[in-house]
C-alpha positions as CSV (number, residue, x, y, z in Angstrom):
1,M,20.4,38.3,17.9
2,I,20.5,41.7,16.2
3,G,18.8,42.6,12.9
4,D,19.0,45.9,10.9
5,L,17.1,46.8,7.7
6,F,18.4,49.8,5.7
7,Y,16.9,51.3,2.5
8,T,17.9,54.4,0.5
9,D,16.9,55.8,-2.9
10,I,19.0,58.8,-3.8
11,S,19.7,60.7,-7.0
12,G,21.3,63.8,-8.2
13,N,22.3,65.9,-11.2
14,R,25.4,68.0,-11.6
15,G,26.3,70.4,-14.4
16,A,29.9,70.4,-15.7
17,D,32.1,73.4,-16.4
18,S,31.6,74.8,-20.0
19,G,34.0,73.8,-22.7
20,G,34.1,70.1,-21.8
21,L,32.7,67.2,-23.8
22,F,29.9,66.5,-21.2
23,T,27.6,69.2,-19.9
24,S,26.0,67.4,-17.0
25,A,25.8,64.0,-15.2
26,N,22.9,62.2,-13.6
27,L,23.4,59.5,-10.9
28,G,21.0,57.4,-9.0
29,L,21.6,54.8,-6.2
30,K,19.1,52.4,-4.7
31,L,20.4,50.3,-1.9
32,T,18.7,47.8,0.3
33,M,20.7,46.1,3.1
34,F,19.8,43.6,5.8
35,S,22.4,42.9,8.5
36,G,22.0,40.0,10.9
37,Y,24.3,39.4,13.9
38,A,24.7,36.9,16.8
39,A,26.0,38.9,19.8
40,Y,27.8,37.8,22.9
41,R,27.9,40.0,26.0
42,V,31.5,40.2,27.2
43,D,31.0,42.8,29.9
44,E,28.0,44.1,31.9
45,T,27.6,46.4,34.8
46,S,24.4,48.0,36.2
47,R,25.0,51.1,33.9
48,S,26.8,49.7,30.8
49,S,27.4,46.7,28.6
50,I,29.7,45.6,25.8
51,D,28.8,43.0,23.1
52,L,30.9,41.4,20.4
53,A,29.1,40.1,17.4
54,A,29.5,38.3,14.1
55,G,27.2,37.9,11.2
56,F,26.4,39.0,7.7
57,R,25.2,42.0,5.6
58,A,23.2,41.2,2.5
59,Y,22.9,43.9,-0.2
60,D,20.9,44.7,-3.3
61,M,22.4,47.7,-5.0
62,Q,21.5,49.4,-8.3
63,V,23.5,52.3,-9.8
64,D,22.2,54.2,-12.8
65,G,23.9,57.1,-14.3
66,A,24.5,59.1,-17.5
67,L,27.0,61.6,-18.8
68,N,25.1,64.1,-21.0
69,T,26.4,66.2,-23.9
70,G,25.1,69.6,-24.9
71,G,23.6,68.1,-28.1
72,G,21.2,65.9,-26.2
73,A,23.2,62.6,-26.4
74,S,24.1,60.7,-23.3
75,V,26.5,58.0,-22.3
76,P,24.8,55.6,-19.7
77,F,26.7,53.8,-17.0
78,G,25.9,51.7,-14.0
79,G,24.8,48.2,-13.0
80,S,23.3,46.2,-10.3
81,E,24.6,43.7,-7.8
82,S,23.4,41.5,-5.0
83,W,25.9,40.0,-2.5
84,V,26.5,39.0,1.1
85,D,29.5,40.0,3.3
86,P,30.7,38.5,6.5
87,I,30.7,41.1,9.3
88,I,32.3,41.4,12.8
89,A,31.0,44.1,15.2
90,I,31.2,45.7,18.7
91,R,28.4,47.4,20.5
92,G,28.4,49.4,23.7
93,N,25.4,50.6,25.8
94,W,25.6,53.2,28.5
95,A,22.7,54.3,30.7
96,L,22.3,58.0,31.0
97,S,19.2,57.9,33.1
98,E,16.4,55.5,33.9
99,K,14.8,56.1,30.4
100,W,17.7,57.3,28.3
101,L,20.6,55.1,26.9
102,L,23.5,55.9,24.6
103,T,24.5,53.2,22.1
104,G,27.7,53.0,20.1
105,F,28.1,50.4,17.3
106,A,30.8,49.7,14.8
107,D,31.4,46.9,12.3
108,I,33.8,45.9,9.6
109,G,33.5,43.2,6.9
110,G,33.7,42.2,3.3
111,F,37.3,41.0,3.4
112,G,37.1,40.4,-0.3
113,V,34.3,37.8,0.0
114,G,31.5,40.1,-1.4
115,S,32.7,43.7,-1.0
116,D,36.4,44.4,-0.9
117,L,35.7,46.2,2.4
118,T,32.6,47.6,4.2
119,W,32.4,49.3,7.6
120,Q,30.1,51.4,9.6
121,V,29.9,53.4,12.8
122,M,26.7,54.5,14.5
123,A,25.8,56.3,17.7
124,T,22.2,56.6,19.0
125,F,20.3,58.0,21.9
126,D,17.6,55.5,22.9
127,Y,14.4,56.3,24.8
128,Q,13.0,53.3,26.7
129,L,9.2,53.3,26.3
130,N,8.8,50.1,28.4
131,D,10.7,46.8,29.1
132,S,10.5,45.7,25.4
133,W,10.3,48.9,23.2
134,A,12.7,51.8,22.7
135,L,12.8,54.6,20.2
136,R,16.2,55.6,18.9
137,F,17.7,58.5,17.0
138,G,21.3,59.2,16.1
139,Y,23.8,59.3,13.3
140,R,25.3,56.6,11.0
141,Y,28.2,56.5,8.5
142,L,28.5,53.4,6.3
143,E,31.1,52.8,3.6
144,I,31.1,50.1,0.9
145,D,34.0,49.5,-1.5
146,K,32.8,47.1,-4.2
147,P,33.1,46.7,-8.0
148,V,29.6,47.1,-9.5
149,G,28.8,46.7,-13.2
150,G,32.5,46.5,-14.0
151,N,33.3,49.8,-12.3
152,D,35.0,50.3,-8.9
153,L,32.4,51.9,-6.6
154,K,33.3,53.4,-3.2
155,T,30.1,54.6,-1.6
156,G,29.9,56.5,1.7
157,I,26.4,57.0,3.1
158,S,25.9,59.1,6.2
159,G,23.1,60.9,8.0
160,P,20.6,60.9,10.8
161,I,18.8,57.6,11.6
162,F,15.5,57.0,13.4
163,G,14.1,53.7,14.5
164,A,12.6,51.5,17.1
165,T,14.1,48.5,19.0
166,Y,12.2,45.6,20.3
167,R,14.0,43.5,23.0
168,F,12.6,40.0,23.9
């Protein structure tokens, strides 16, 4: 069993070129996701393993934005949605030493059930503290293609990740 909790709250403001109808735009995105997978080990050696998994990703997303005019007026846009996607995944682990492990993970889902399409890739270096606990750091890219609030939204989120893993 694999569980993954993800939360982000990002916002930004961008000015527009002069001469247009709008002088700036504000955009905010709050996203909470929980992914749950049941995995099956299809290959294992003393230094590596490969798992296939299937599960779900549940989302709660809120998008708030506004297009601003030079006269102080604004045109708001956005919306919020909650949904669940089916997901299939593959994970590989490779021992680099007695304490260090490299993990690669990829999944794809949605298939028009919740999102039109969602996918992610992730690579982490894991430091084994003991038999149960490991610290991990790496990089993740996640993409969601979903209509939200009547607008087509294609969101790509990427960056460093830090976490801990408990194995029982």
